[in-house]
C-alpha positions in Angstrom: -55.2 -138.9 -67.2 -54.8 -137.1 -63.9 -51.7 -137.5 -61.7 -51.3 -137.0 -58.0 -48.4 -135.7 -55.9 -48.5 -137.2 -52.5 -46.4 -135.9 -49.6 -45.9 -137.4 -46.2 -44.4 -134.6 -44.1 -43.0 -134.0 -40.6 -42.7 -130.3 -40.1 -39.6 -129.5 -38.0 -39.7 -125.7 -38.0 -43.3 -124.6 -38.1 -42.7 -120.9 -38.3 -40.3 -121.2 -41.3 -42.5 -123.8 -42.9 -45.3 -121.2 -43.1 -43.4 -119.4 -45.8 -43.5 -122.6 -47.9 -47.2 -122.8 -47.4 -47.6 -119.2 -48.5 -45.6 -119.7 -51.7 -46.4 -123.2 -52.9 -50.2 -122.8 -53.5 -50.0 -120.2 -56.2 -47.3 -122.1 -58.1 -49.3 -125.4 -57.9 -52.4 -123.5 -59.1 -50.4 -122.1 -62.0 -49.9 -125.7 -63.1 -53.6 -126.4 -62.6 -52.9 -128.3 -59.3 -55.8 -128.9 -57.0 -55.3 -129.6 -53.3 -57.3 -132.7 -52.5 -55.8 -133.3 -49.0 -53.9 -130.8 -47.0 -53.3 -132.2 -43.5 -56.5 -132.8 -41.6 -57.7 -135.5 -39.2 -56.4 -139.0 -40.0 -55.9 -142.4 -38.5 -53.5 -145.1 -39.6 -55.7 -148.2 -39.9 -53.1 -150.5 -41.4 -49.4 -150.6 -41.4 -47.2 -147.6 -40.6 -47.4 -144.0 -41.9 -44.0 -142.4 -41.5 -45.0 -138.8 -41.0 -48.0 -137.1 -39.5 -48.9 -134.6 -42.3 -50.3 -135.8 -45.6 -50.8 -133.6 -48.7 -52.3 -134.7 -52.0 -52.3 -132.5 -55.0 -54.1 -133.5 -58.2 -52.7 -132.3 -61.6 -54.2 -132.7 -65.0 -51.5 -135.2 -66.1 -48.3 -136.9 -65.0 -46.3 -134.7 -67.3 -47.8 -131.5 -65.7 -47.1 -132.8 -62.2 -43.5 -133.5 -63.1 -43.2 -130.1 -64.8 -44.5 -128.4 -61.6 -42.2 -130.4 -59.3 -39.1 -129.6 -61.5 -40.0 -126.1 -62.4 -37.8 -123.0 -61.8 -40.6 -121.4 -59.9 -40.9 -124.3 -57.4 -37.2 -124.9 -56.9 -36.6 -122.1 -54.3 -39.9 -123.0 -52.5 -39.0 -126.7 -52.5 -35.8 -125.7 -50.7 -37.8 -124.0 -47.9 -39.7 -127.3 -47.5 -36.6 -129.4 -47.5 -34.9 -127.1 -45.0 -37.8 -127.1 -42.5 -39.4 -130.6 -42.9 -38.6 -134.2 -43.6 -40.7 -136.6 -45.5 -41.5 -138.5 -48.6 -43.0 -137.5 -52.0 -44.5 -139.6 -54.7 -45.8 -138.6 -58.1 -48.2 -141.2 -59.5 -50.5 -141.5 -62.5 -54.2 -141.8 -61.7 -56.7 -144.1 -63.3 
């Protein structure tokens, strides 16, 4: 069963954040991650959405998504994101 990693992101330092974007994609792909949503036009139609950028990555399973997020390869890249953006992240099983 697939799993999804969902980010809500507010980029605070766009130039530094570009390094995160350059490094994260190959690591996600190594874990068979597929970007479903990566920014793009959106409109909040109900409730509040805390941050302007949304990213959704599909992984083959919940376990693989968790392995990617907690991997040694992603740790230094995750730090770049954390240092240059604020937001939320959710890992959720699909149906």
